[in-house]
Steps between C-alpha positions, in 0.01 A plus 500: 500500500693806384416691819635210706828504304529876546425455870775239529748726322408791728554282808846401378587858411374632833682225692833588339458874546399460865799280578740733316369806687511320836857383448605845379379643833671219691175381660424143595155370416418514871608864531293604199204308641535692830533838329183438299303329778448189290418147621768232519622364164327774299827620347597142413168453319550824307863426410421150378211620287235309693282809551493869421449754779193718538527864395529603866786254554665613176501856634655384828769303316583794275526738796713262708735435208495866391404422142210601282216248479555527123828317547309184591273515196675664204826370360609851395462639856817563694566413864562858613144559613319826544657817631425558863347846510331566831373851421177470298549841338847403376366167378238674285757746366729212403240369255420849375869560424515182293235647272693818424673563174874444474595868544268557798612175661863610461420833662323329789793261550746793502293678763481183711877451465558856623269454801664169591848653470397790725367254759822298490705817554283587799551151642875520447514839671293371793719190537830683459730455798703809418410816687386790284771747396550790742326822416681833511387736770456856396645769719243738625541840344597768748413858448 
């Protein structure tokens, strides 16, 4: 009996979170259904707490709505979702940096800030519409 009550509470919680995330993105139920490749009325069933999605469908919903799957399950989870890091090496380093001590993490963040600032300066210079300043020509020395 207790499992059934917990299951009912989870369905209600999931239904509310799904609807909130969908509305936040400005999607209709039909649009979300299309994005996830779901059968007709699936979103309605989820949002009314009739059924819970499979894990595969949960992943599709989270990706389409750009939220973490945790958002649908844990009340402390925020809607922001996971960072989108396409480079696997950077993704691994992200988690390694989180494990550093405060001083080392500060040093790493300072280095990253410097690299990002350098890149922004390069981009500004490349996008600048002003011609470069003229250079002075040296007179050839005559003997």
